[in-house]
C-alpha positions as a Python dict, from the first residue, in 0.01 Angstrom:
ca = {
    (1, 'M'): (0, 0, 0),
    (2, 'D'): (170, -314, -86),
    (3, 'I'): (-66, -615, -14),
    (4, 'L'): (76, -947, -104),
    (5, 'I'): (-247, -1151, -258),
    (6, 'L'): (-71, -1484, -399),
    (7, 'K'): (204, -1656, -393),
    (8, 'D'): (340, -2028, -539),
    (9, 'E'): (587, -2225, -466),
    (10, 'K'): (794, -2099, -786),
    (11, 'G'): (802, -1745, -635),
    (12, 'W'): (531, -1599, -860),
    (13, 'T'): (358, -1308, -695),
    (14, 'A'): (49, -1101, -694),
    (15, 'R'): (12, -828, -541),
    (16, 'L'): (-242, -496, -477),
    (17, 'T'): (-29, -188, -488),
    (18, 'T'): (-11, 213, -518),
    (19, 'E'): (342, 183, -482),
    (20, 'S'): (345, 177, -852),
    (21, 'P'): (387, 459, -1136),
    (22, 'A'): (65, 294, -1285),
    (23, 'S'): (-99, 358, -956),
    (24, 'H'): (-277, 729, -940),
    (25, 'Y'): (-463, 934, -652),
    (26, 'G'): (-431, 592, -400),
    (27, 'I'): (-621, 365, -605),
    (28, 'P'): (-447, 12, -613),
    (29, 'I'): (-311, -140, -925),
    (30, 'L'): (-242, -582, -975),
    (31, 'Q'): (131, -593, -1023),
    (32, 'I'): (230, -984, -1122),
    (33, 'T'): (548, -1117, -1125),
    (34, 'A'): (611, -1477, -1322),
    (35, 'D'): (775, -1636, -1558),
    (36, 'D'): (548, -1581, -1831),
    (37, 'V'): (336, -1260, -1664),
    (38, 'D'): (508, -947, -1565),
    (39, 'G'): (312, -606, -1524),
    (40, 'D'): (59, -397, -1388),
    (41, 'F'): (-283, -452, -1431),
    (42, 'G'): (-587, -291, -1444),
    (43, 'P'): (-934, -478, -1332),
    (44, 'S'): (-1057, -502, -1679),
    (45, 'D'): (-678, -603, -1804),
    (46, 'I'): (-704, -973, -1932),
    (47, 'I'): (-417, -1197, -1828),
    (48, 'G'): (-326, -1525, -1962),
    (49, 'T'): (-175, -1631, -2362),
    (50, 'V'): (-442, -1646, -2638),
    (51, 'D'): (-292, -2037, -2722),
    (52, 'K'): (-479, -2086, -2371),
    (53, 'P'): (-824, -1916, -2409),
    (54, 'D'): (-1007, -2116, -2096),
    (55, 'E'): (-712, -2025, -1901),
    (56, 'L'): (-750, -1638, -1977),
    (57, 'L'): (-881, -1415, -1660),
    (58, 'T'): (-922, -1063, -1623),
    (59, 'A'): (-717, -906, -1360),
    (60, 'A'): (-1082, -821, -1165),
    (61, 'Q'): (-1133, -1232, -1093),
    (62, 'I'): (-820, -1268, -963),
    (63, 'V'): (-879, -978, -674),
    (64, 'Y'): (-1261, -1080, -623),
    (65, 'A'): (-1162, -1455, -576),
    (66, 'W'): (-916, -1306, -316),
    (67, 'G'): (-1111, -1027, -183),
    (68, 'T'): (-1418, -1287, -81),
    (69, 'Q'): (-1213, -1555, 60),
    (70, 'R'): (-1343, -1540, 466),
    (71, 'D'): (-998, -1468, 644),
    (72, 'R'): (-941, -1134, 485),
    (73, 'R'): (-916, -804, 702),
    (74, 'E'): (-1141, -532, 625),
    (75, 'E'): (-826, -332, 511),
    (76, 'E'): (-753, -649, 237),
    (77, 'R'): (-1116, -579, 120),
    (78, 'E'): (-1127, -199, 150),
    (79, 'A'): (-835, -234, -94),
    (80, 'A'): (-988, -551, -343),
    (81, 'R'): (-1294, -290, -357),
    (82, 'S'): (-1089, -25, -424),
    (83, 'F'): (-917, -189, -704),
    (84, 'L'): (-1294, -355, -840),
    (85, 'R'): (-1458, -26, -836),
    (86, 'Q'): (-1280, 137, -1153),
    (87, 'W'): (-1447, -119, -1390),
    (88, 'P'): (-1811, -100, -1301),
    (89, 'E'): (-1872, -370, -1509),
    (90, 'G'): (-1716, -640, -1339),
    (91, 'P'): (-1755, -831, -1008),
    (92, 'Q'): (-1779, -641, -695),
    (93, 'I'): (-1756, -668, -375),
}
C-alpha cells in the first residue's frame, strides 16, 4: 500500500505506506519527504523543529486530519485507522 496524503507546490510529500523497511506486518508508516524533514514516522513521533515549538505536530495529528476529511475512501480511512491504532493514547478514527 502506498497512499499519497499530502503534496505541496514545492514537492513536499507525505504518504501512508507499507513499502518501507520501517513498516512491519502490513501496518503503514507515515513517510515524509521535504527539504527540512525526510524520514519514516510512527504515530507518536514528533515532526518539526524545536526552534518553532508552536509548529510541532505528531505524525498522528497529520494522519488524523487527513483521515477525517469527508472525501476519504473507505480504503484510505482503514489505512489511517491502522496507522493510528499503533498509538492508543493518540487520536483515533
